[in-house]
C-alpha positions in Angstrom: 55.5 -69.9 -8.7 59.3 -70.1 -8.7 61.3 -68.6 -5.8 62.6 -65.9 -8.2 59.0 -64.9 -9.0 58.1 -65.0 -5.3 61.0 -62.6 -4.5 59.9 -60.2 -7.3 56.3 -60.4 -6.0 57.4 -59.6 -2.4 59.5 -56.7 -3.6 56.6 -55.3 -5.6 54.3 -55.7 -2.6 56.9 -53.9 -0.4 57.2 -51.0 -2.9 53.4 -50.8 -3.1 53.1 -50.6 0.7 55.8 -48.0 0.9 54.1 -45.9 -1.8 50.8 -46.1 0.1 52.5 -45.0 3.3 53.8 -41.9 1.4 50.4 -41.2 0.0 48.8 -41.4 3.4 51.5 -39.4 5.1 51.5 -36.7 2.4 47.8 -36.7 1.6 47.4 -33.5 -0.4 43.8 -33.1 0.7 45.0 -32.1 4.3 45.5 -28.5 5.0 48.5 -29.2 7.3 50.0 -31.5 4.6 49.8 -28.8 2.0 51.6 -26.4 4.4 54.3 -29.0 5.0 54.7 -29.7 1.3 54.9 -26.0 0.5 57.6 -25.6 3.2 59.6 -28.6 2.0 59.3 -27.4 -1.6 61.0 -24.1 -0.6 63.6 -25.7 1.7 64.4 -28.5 -0.9 64.7 -26.0 -3.8 62.0 -27.9 -5.7 61.8 -25.4 -8.5 65.2 -23.7 -8.2 68.7 -24.6 -9.4 71.0 -26.2 -6.8 74.1 -24.7 -8.4 76.4 -22.8 -6.1 80.0 -21.7 -6.6 80.9 -23.7 -3.5 80.7 -27.4 -4.4 79.8 -28.4 -0.8 76.9 -26.0 -0.7 75.7 -27.2 -4.1 75.9 -30.9 -2.9 73.9 -30.0 0.2 71.2 -28.3 -1.9 71.1 -31.2 -4.3 70.7 -33.6 -1.4 67.7 -31.7 -0.2 66.2 -31.6 -3.7 66.7 -35.4 -4.0 64.5 -35.9 -0.9 61.8 -33.7 -2.5 61.9 -35.7 -5.7 61.6 -39.0 -3.8 58.5 -37.7 -2.0 57.0 -36.5 -5.3 57.8 -39.8 -7.1 55.8 -41.7 -4.4 52.9 -39.2 -4.6 52.7 -38.8 -8.4 53.8 -42.1 -10.0 51.7 -45.3 -10.2 53.0 -48.4 -8.5 54.1 -49.8 -11.9 56.0 -46.6 -12.7 57.8 -46.7 -9.4 58.6 -50.4 -10.1 60.0 -49.3 -13.4 62.3 -46.8 -11.7 63.6 -49.5 -9.4 64.2 -52.1 -12.1 64.9 -49.9 -15.0 
């Protein structure tokens, strides 16, 4: 295996480990986890527009939403799909 292939393999393993950490931390089977995810969904405006007439407020809300989307990516996407986002 070439050094470039080894680097890619290490990156894929790192991403897989991080995704597993998200899945363990945000295990949707746990009652407390569901409560936290429901709270984060509301706070991060998961299903709402982040538009606001004040650009600073809009940027703040978009930043919150970006955190929600990252959590959801790690919970919903396969390891290969996450790799595709990273390399795509």
